[in-house]
ROVO-258942 format. One record per atom (N, C-alpha, C): y, x, z. Coordinates in steps of 0.2 Angstrom, whole numbers, plus 5000, padded with zeros to 4 digits. Example, Ala and Ser with C-alpha at 12.3 -4.5 7.8 and 13.67 -1.06 7.14 Angstrom:
2
497250665039497850625039498450665039498950645035499550685036500050645039
END
This chain:
618
526149455114525749495116524949475115524549515113523849495113523749445107524149445102524049405096523549435091523149385087522749415082523049425076522949475072523249475065522749445061522949415055522549385051521949415048521949475048521349515045520849515049520949505056520349505061520049435060520349385059520049315058519649325052519949345047519549345040518949385041519049445044518449495045517949455048518049425054517549395059517249335055517649295051517349235048516849265042517049315038516649345033516049365036516049405041515449445044514949385047515249335050514849285053514449235048514849225042514649185037514049215033514249285032513749325029513049335033513149345039512549345043512149285043512449225044512149165044511749155037512149175032511849155025511249195024511149265026510649305025510149305030510249265036509749255041509449185040509749145035509449075034508749085030508649125026507949125023507349125028507449155034506949155039506749095042507149045041507048975043506548935039506448955032506048915028505348935028505048985030504449005031504149025024503449025024503049055018502549005016502449005009501948965006501249005005500648985006500049015003500049004995499949064992500049064985499549104982499449104975499149144971499549184966499349244965499749284960499249304955499349284948498949294943499249344938498949404936499249444931498649474927498849494921498349514916498149584919497549614915497349674917497849734916498349724912498849764910499449764915499349714920499949704924500549664921500349624916500849574914500749504916501249464914501149394915500649364910500249304912499849274907500349244902500049234896500449194891500449124892500949084889500949014890500348974889499948994884499348964883498848974889498849034892498449044898498649014904499349004905499548974910499448894910499448874904499248804903498448794905498048834903497348834904497248844912497648884915497548894923497748824926498248794924498548724927498048674926497748674920497248614918496648634923496348694924495748704927495848684934496448704937496548674944496648604945496948574940496948504940496248474940495848494935495148474935494748484942494948534945494548544952494948514958495448474956495848424961496148474966496448534964496748574968497548564967497848534972498548524971499048584971499448594966499948654966500648624968500948654973501548634975502148664970502048724967502548744964502248804959502648814953502448864949503048914947502948974947503449024945503149074940503449074933503249124928503749174928503549234930503949294930503749334924504149394923503949444918503249474919503049484925502449524926501949484931502049414932501549374935501649304935501149264937501249194937501049174944501549144947501449124954501349054955500749034959500648964960500648954968501048904970501148894977500648834979500248844984499748794986499948764993499648714994499848675000499448695007498948735006498548765012498248825011497948855016497548915014496848905012496648845014495948815011496048805003496548775001496648764994496848834990497148874994497248944991496648984990496148984994495449014994495048984988495048914988494648884983494948894976495548894975495848904969495748984966495749024971495649094970494949104967494449074970493749074968493649054961493948994960493848954953494148994948494849024949495149064944494749124943494549164948494149224947493549214942493149154943492649144938492849124931493349084931493549064924493949114920494349164923494749214920494349274918493849294923493549354922493949414924493749474921493949534923494649554919494849504914495449524911496049504915495949464920496449454924496349474932496949484935496849494943497149434946496749404950496949344955496949374962497549374965497649394972498049344976497749344982498049304987498749324989499249284991499949304992500249254997500749275000501149235004501849235001502049184998502749174994503249144998503849174999504349145003504549075000504649035005504848965003505648955003505949015002506649015001506948974995507448924996507648884990507948934985507948914979508148954973508848974973509248934975509948954976510149004981509749004986509749064991509449124988508949124985508649184982509149204976509449164973509949184968510549234971510649214977511149254981510849324984510249334983509949384986509649374993509649324995509349305001508549305002508249345006507549355007507349355014506849335016506649335023506449405025506449425031506249495033505549495033505249555032504549565032504249555039503649535040503349525047502749565046502649605051502049655051501349615052500849645052500149615052500049595059500349615064500349595071500749535072501049515067501449445068501249395063501449415056501249375051501349405044500949395039501049415033500749485031500549505025500249565023499549555021499249615018498649615016498149655020497549625020497049665024496449675019496249735018495649755015495149785020494549765019493949805022493549825017493549905016493149925010492549965013492049965009491349995011491250045005491050105008490850165004490150155002490050164996489250174994488950244996488650245002488450305004487850335000487450294997486850304992487250344987487750324984488150364979488350424981488550434987488850494990488250554990487650534992487050574992486850594984486950544980486750554973487250604970487950594971488350634968488250714971488150714977488050784980487450814977486850774976486350804973486450824965486850784962486950804955487450864955487850874960488250934960487850994961487350984966486951044966486551064960486251004956485951014951486351054945486951034944487351074939487551144941487651154948487851224950487151264950486551234951485951274950485851304943486051254938485951274931486451334930487051324931487551374930487351444933487151444940486951504943486351534940485851504938485251534935485451564928485851534925486051554918486451624919486851624924487251684925486851744927486251724931485851774934485251794929485351764923484851774918484151754920484051694924483351684926483151614922482651624918482451564914482151514918482251454917482051394919481851344914481351304916481151254911481551184912481651164919482051104920482351104927482851074927483151064934483350984934482950944938482950874938483050844945483250784945483350744951482750704953482550704959482050654961482250624967481850584970482050534975482250574982481950634983482050664989482450734988482650754982482950814981483050834974483250894973483250934966482650974966482350964960481751004958481851044952481651114953481751164948481051184945480951184939480351204936480351264932479951314933479951384930479251394927479351444922478751464918478251494922478351544928477951574932478151584939477751604943477851604950478351654952478351714948478751774950479551744949479651714943480351684942480551634948480051594950480251544955480451584961480051634963480251674969480951714969481051734963481751764962482251714963482151654960482651594960482751574967482151574971482251544978482651594982482551664981482951714985483651704983483851694976484551694975484851624977484551574977484751504979484851504987484351534991484451544998485051575000485251634996485851664998486451634997486451584992487051554990487151484994486551454996486551384999486151385005486451415010486151415017486051345020486351295017486351225020485851185017485451215012484851175009484151205012483751155012483051175013482651185006482451255005482151274999481451295000481051264997480251274998479951264991479451304990479051294984478651234984478451204979478051144979477351164978476951154983476251174984475851144978475351184975474951174970475251134964475851164962476151134956476051184950475951154944475851194938476151154933476751184930477051244931477351244938477451314941477851324947478451284948478551244954479151214955479451234962480151224962480551234968480851174970480851154977481151094979481751114983482351084982482951094986483151024989483151024995483250954999483850965004484250915004484750915009484550905016484750945020484650935028485050875030484750855036485150795039485850815041485950875043486650895045487050895038486850915033487150915026487350845024486850805025486950735022487550695027487550715033488050685037488750715035488750775034489350815032489650785026489150775021489350745014489650675015489350635019489550565020490250565024490350605029490950615033491550635028491350685024491850715019492050655015491650615012491750565008492250515011492050495017492450445021493250475022493250535024493950575025494250575018493950595013494250605007494550535004494150485005494350425002494950395007494950405013495550385017496150425015496050485013496650525011496950495004496450485000496650454994497050384994496750344999497050275000497750285003497850345007498550345010499050375004498750415000499150434994499350374990498850334989499050274984499450224988499450224995499850174998500550204998500650264999501350294998501550284991501250294986501450274980501750204979501450164983501650094982502250084986502450124991503050124995502950065001502350055003502250005009502450035015502849995019503150015025502550005031502450055035502050055041501250035039500950065034500350045033499850065039499250035039498750055043498050065039497850135039497250155036496750185041496250165043495750185048495050175047494650215049493950215049493650165053493150125050492850085055492050095054491750115059491050135058490850195054490350195051490050255047490350245040490350195037490450185030491050135028491450125033491950075031492650095033493150065029493850085030494250025029494750015035495149955035495849985032496149945028496749955025497149895026497749895030498249845031498849865028499149815024499749825021500249775024500649795029501149735032501749725027501849655026502449645022502449655015501849675012501849685005501949625001502349614996502349554992502049554986501949614982501649614976500849634978500549584980499849594982499349614976499549584970499149594964499149674963499749694963499749774961499349804967499449794973499149824979498449824978498149764976497449754976497149794969497649804964497349834958497449914960497849944964497850014965497350034971497449994976497050004982496249994980496149944977495449924976495049954970495449994966495250024960494850084962494150084961493850154963493750194956494250214953494250244947494150314947493650334942493550404941493650424934493750484933493950504926493450564924493150564919492650614917492850634910492850704909492950734903492250754900492050734894491450744891491550764884491050804881491050814874490650764870490950754864490650704860490050734856489550694855488950714851489150714844489250774842489550784835489050764829488450764831487950744826487950674824488250634829488250564828488950534830489450564827490150544827490450534820490750474818490750424823490150384823490050344828489350304830489450234827488950214823489050144820488450104823488150124828487550084831487850034836487349984838487549934843487349964849487449914854487349934861486649934863486149914859485449914861485049954857485349994852484950044848484750104852484250134850483950194853484450254852484550294857485050354856484650414857484850474854484550534855484550564862484050604863483950634870484650674872484750674878485350714880486050684879486050624877486650584876486650524880487350494881487450434884487950394879487750324879488250284875488750244880489350254877489850224881490250174876490550114879490950074874491650114874491950094868492650124867493150064869493750084871494250034873494449984867494450014862494649984856494049934852493449944855492849914852492349964849491749944849491249994846491050034852490550084850490250134855490350204852490250254857490250324856489750354860489450404857488950444860489150514863489050514869489350584873488750624876488950684876488450734879488350714887487750724890487750704897488150744901488250814900488550854905489250834905489550834912490250814913490550884914491150894910491550954910491950954916492350914918492650904925492750834926492850814932493050744935493750744937493950684939494650674942494750714948494250744951494350784957494750844956494750874949495050934947495750924946495950864945496650844943497150854949497650894949498150904954498750864953498950844947499550804945499450774938499750714938499750674932500350634932500750644926501350604925501350574918501650504919501650474912502250494908502250484902502850504898502650474890503050494886503050484879502950544875502550534869502450584865503050594861503350654861503950664857503950654850503350664847503250654840503150584838502650554841502450484839502750424843503050444849503350404853502850354857502250374857501650334861501650354868501450314872501350334879500750384880500850424885500350474886500450494894499850534896499850554903499750634902500250664905500250744906499850764912499350794911498850814917498950894918498850904925498850974927498150984931497851034930497151044933497251094939496751094943496651144948496451214945496451264949496251334946495551334943495051304948494451304946494351254940494551194940494551154934494851174928495451214929495651244923495251304919494851334924494451384921493851354918493551304921492951264918493151234911493751204911494051184904494151234899494351294901494451344897493851374894493351384898492651404896492351354891492351294893491951254889492351234882493051234882493351214876493451274871493351334874493451394870492951404864492351384866491851384860491751324857492151274858492051204855492651184851493051234849493751214845493551184839493851124837493651084832493151024833492851024839492450974841492950924844492550864846492950804849492750804856493250784861493150774868493350704870492950674874493150604876493350604883493750554885493950544892493650474894493150484899492850414901493150394908493350334907493650304913493150254916493050264923492550214926492850184932492750124933492950074939492450034941492350034948491849984951492249924953492049874951492449814952491949754955492249714959491949654961492049594957491649564953491749504948491349454951491749394950491449324952491149294947490549254948490249214943489949154947489749104943489449044947488749044946488349044951487649034951487348974955487048934951486748874954487348834957487948824954488448794956488848824962488648884964488948914969489348984966489948994969490249054967490049114971489849174967489649224971489949284968490049334971490449404969489949464969489949504964489449554964489749614961489549674963489849734962489649754954490049774950489949794943490349854942490049904938490349964936490549954929491149964928491449954921491650034919491350044913491450114910491650104903492150144901492450144894492750204892492750224886493050284884493850264882494350294885494950274884495350324878494950384877495350424872494750474869494850484863494450534860494950584855494850644856495350684852494950754850495250774844494950844842495250894846494850944848495151004852495351054847496151054847496451094842496451164844496451184851496451244853496151244860495951304862495651314869496151284875495951244879496251214884496251244890496851234894496851274901496951224906497451244911497551194916498051144915498351144909498851084907498651054900498650994900498550954894498750884894498550844889498850774890498250724887498350664889497950614887498350564883498150554877498450504873498050444871498350404867497850344865497950284869498350284874498450234879498850174876498650104878498950054874499650034876499950054882500550034884500850084889501550084890501850124895501650104902501450044903501250014910500550044911500150044906499450074907499450144909499950184905500050254907500250264913500750224916501050234923500450224928500050164927499550154932499050204932498850224926498350284926498550344929499250364928499450424931499550414938499650354941499750344948499050354951498450324948497850334951497650404950497750444945497550514945497950554950498650534950499050584955498850564962498650514963498550494970497850524972497450544968496850584969496250534968495650564966495050524964494650514971494350464971493950444977493250484976493050514982492450554983491850514982491850444983491350404982491550334980491150294977491350224975491450184981491950134981492050084987492050014984491949974987492049904986492349864991492749814989493149774994492649724997492349725003491949675006492349625010492949635011493349575014494049585012494349535009495149535007495449475010495949485013496349415015497049435016497449385015498149385017498149365024498349405029498249385036498849355039498749315044499249305049499349355054499449335060499449385066498749415067498749485066498049515067497949525075498449515079498449515086498349445089498349395085498349325087498949295088498949225087499549185087499949195094499549215099499849225106500349275106500249325102500749375102501449345099501449305094502049275091502349235096501949195100502249145104502549185110502149235113502449275119503049315116503049345110503649375108504249335107504149275104504749225104504949205111504449185115504649165122505049225125504849285125505249345128505949335126506049325119506749325117507149275119506849215119507149145121507249155129506849175133506949175140507449225142507349285139507949335140508649315138508649275132509349255130509549195135509149155137509349095142509549125148509249175151509349195158510049235157510149275152510749315151511349255150511249205146511749155146511949125152511449105156511549065162511949115167511749175167512149225172512849235170512949245164513649255161514049195162513749135161514149065161514349055169513849065173514049055180514549115183514349175182514749225185515449245182515549225175516149245171516449185169516149125170516449065168516749055160517349045159517549045151517349105148517549165151517449225148516649245147516249215151515549215151515349175145515649115143515449075138515549115131516149155131516349185125515849245124515649275130515149325129514449305126514249235128513649205126513649195118514249165116514349155109514249225105514649275108514549335105513749365105513449345109512749365110512349325104512449265104512149225099512249255092512949265090513149295084512749365083512649405088512349465088511649455086511249405088510549395087510549375079511049335077511049315070511149375065511549425067511749485063511149525062510749535069510149575068509649555064509549485064509049455059509249465052509949455051510149455044510149525041510349575046510249655044509449665042508949645046508349655045508149625038508349565037508249535030508549565024509149585025509449625020509149695018508949725024508549795023507849785021507649725021506949715020506449755024506649755031506249795036505749755038505249785041504549755043504649745051504649685053504749665060503949665063503849705068503249705071503349685079502849685082502849665089503349715093503249775092503749825096504449815093504549785087505249775084505449715089505049665091505349605095505549635102505149685104505349715110506049745110506249785104506849805103507449755103507249695100507749635100507849615107507249605111507349585118507749635122507649695121508149745124508849745123508949725116509549715113509949655117509649605118509849545121510149565128509749605132510049625138510549675138510549725133511149775132511749745129511649695125512249665121512849645126512649615132513249595136513449655140513149715140513449765145514149785143514349785137515049795135515449745138515249675137515649625140515749635147515249655151515249665158515749715160515749765157516249825158516949805157517049765151517749745149517949695155517549645156517749595161517849615168517449665170517549695177518249735177518349765171519049805171519649755171519549695168520149645168520149625175519649615179519649595186520049645190519949705189520249765192520949765191521149755185521849745183522249695186521849635187522149575190522249595198521749615201521849635208522349695209522549735204523049785204523749755204523749685202524449655201524649655194524249665189524449665182524549585181524949575175524949505173524349495169524349425167523749405163523649445156524249445152524149485146524049555147524349585152524249665153523549675156523249625159522549635162522049635156522149585151521749585145521849645141522449665140522549725136522249785139522249795146522049855149521249845149520949795150520249785150519949805144520149785138519849805132520049875131520649895132520849965130520450015134520550005141520250065145519450065146519150005144518350005145518050035138518450045133518250055126517850125126518150175130517850245129517150245133517150205139516450205142515950165138516150105135515750065130515450115124515850155121515650195116515250245118515350275124514950325126514150305128514150245131513550215132513050195126513450165121513050145115512950195110513350245110513250305105512650345108512650355115512050395118511350355116511450285117510750245115510650255108511150255104511050255097510750315094510950375098510650445096509850435098509750415103509050405105508650365100508950305098508550265093508450305087508950345084508950385078508350435079508350475085507850515086507150485086507050425089506450385089506250375082506650355078506550335071506350395067506650455068506550515064505950545066505650545072505050585074504550535075504650465076504050425078503750395071503250355072502850335067502650255068502550215063502250155064502650105069502350085074502750035079503350065082503350135083503950165086504550155081504450165074504950165070505250085070504850035071505049975071505449955077505249985082505649975089506450005088506350075085506950105084507450065079507250035074507650005069507949945072507649905076507949845079508349865084508249915088508749935093509349965090509250005085509950025082510349975079510049925075510449875073510749835078510349815084510649785089511249815092511249885093511749925096512449915092512349925086512849925081513149855081512749805080513049735080513349715087513049735092513349715099514049745100514149805097514849835098515249795094515049775088515549735084515749665088515249635090515349565093515649575100515449625104515749625110516449655111516649695106517349725106517749685102517649675095518049635090517949565092517349545091517249465092517549435098517349455104517649425110518349435111518649485108519349505109519749455105519449435099519849385095519749315098519249295101519249225105519649235111519649285115520049285121520749285119520949315114521649315111521849245109521349215106521549145103521549105109521249105114521249055120521849075125521949135126522449155131523049195128522949225122523549265120524249235119524749265122525449235121525549185126525149165131525249115136525449155143526049145145526249175151526149135157525849165162525749135168525049095168524649105163524049065163523549095167523149055171522549085175521949095171521749155171521049175168520449155172520049115168519349095171518849145170518949195175518549245175518249265182
END
């Protein structure tokens, strides 16, 4: 009676061994590291890797380890100071052709990584992740708003058949110039009806007559607030595309946004996607000067702008922008069915599609260009010191002849690789930024709530564990020691499950583990008290063990399933820290039922099973 079949021993050994194996990576910690990728998201060539190693050796920056993957080159450094120094030096030496990002690389041994062992993610309130502080260019917000009004004024006056000489931007607003005062009066009445948020007033003693349109203070604040909200929405969409768990995106002050990505490993891609202030513009090519064979310093005709082409050389484009990235509602990368080349299929909003339809309807046979703009922070050395400055990079990524009148759906071709097409589609699909932003602070953070949180969380787990162990050992003797062993295995299994699932452990997650420590012995208490009742009722030792485990099962299942349902509801409807608490609580419940019911039963049967007349130390 109360003998264990072989399969129970095997199951218990396999589960415990697997749990220990996959909990082990959390022991080794993380190394400060640098992740170097090309602008196309690929790993540097062997020659470039050698150049990087020589540069760091010349600067006397020790590298603890190097890992060359398919899409990155990882350098492990000895300290965070060396990490920051190496990042600055490489940023200056490599330029904008490479992305150098800070990272925390797991120090897990290679043999353990080969078996799929990875440490669990830790949230920014504990350790690990990326922190960006991004500042919005509010001057550019006002400038873009005034440019939008200028273009709308031109279109509205043309539709109303009111002739104007010029619509120009000046320091304090948009100025409209007319041939006579009567036309100016008509235009003022027309614009006043359409734009009640603007201050419209004639310019005194102007010849020819001029009309000034200025933004009110309220309109300026609204434009700036909208830019911040739109950029936050765009960043959320981009983070969702990256698949980061429990991100934090919040406004800080009037013009700054904080982005925290806990547990993210591919920080180079995160920086590339989050930090890219990419805008897309569709413009018509200046047909009279196409192709353009001039240099970057040659004079250009009025009404045109010169842009570099991605493949080299320059092209002249008309100043008027047909549409921008704001009109794009969807973008998907794919392959051209005829040429097999990468492309991006674009869908426009209703208003964007109408504008594209109107412009291209009369320009069939002409060329249209796609201008891609990015605002980057580039590092350079000035007087021996490394400084970072904001640089706007503009290039024409595609020029194509308009074969037919375009509408709300069309495609961008001429991209260099499928990876470039995917990244471009991701940026466009996530939405364009309402205003340029620059990263004013970037760091791979430790605990954002302080090392004290880690210490207190760890102390809470240890203290709870020790108190439970002492109580069970004193009150239930040998059976208490068996329950304590099951509790230890339970903690190992929870950590192993978090590591296997690559879940992000936060401070509320630690609270869930502490709660699990207390709840894990509940099942054992129920079982042991039932065994005591059976003994007091006169049952034999073996009958008491059988009755204790058998009759307490329904109560244990009821209590744990009820708590599990609550944890599932918390996970389904909660956000952020609440989800972290629900995950650890759910894993703790499942593992505690396994260790309390199956694990302790195997040990009890191993010690007392089949022994008649033995006295139970309970």
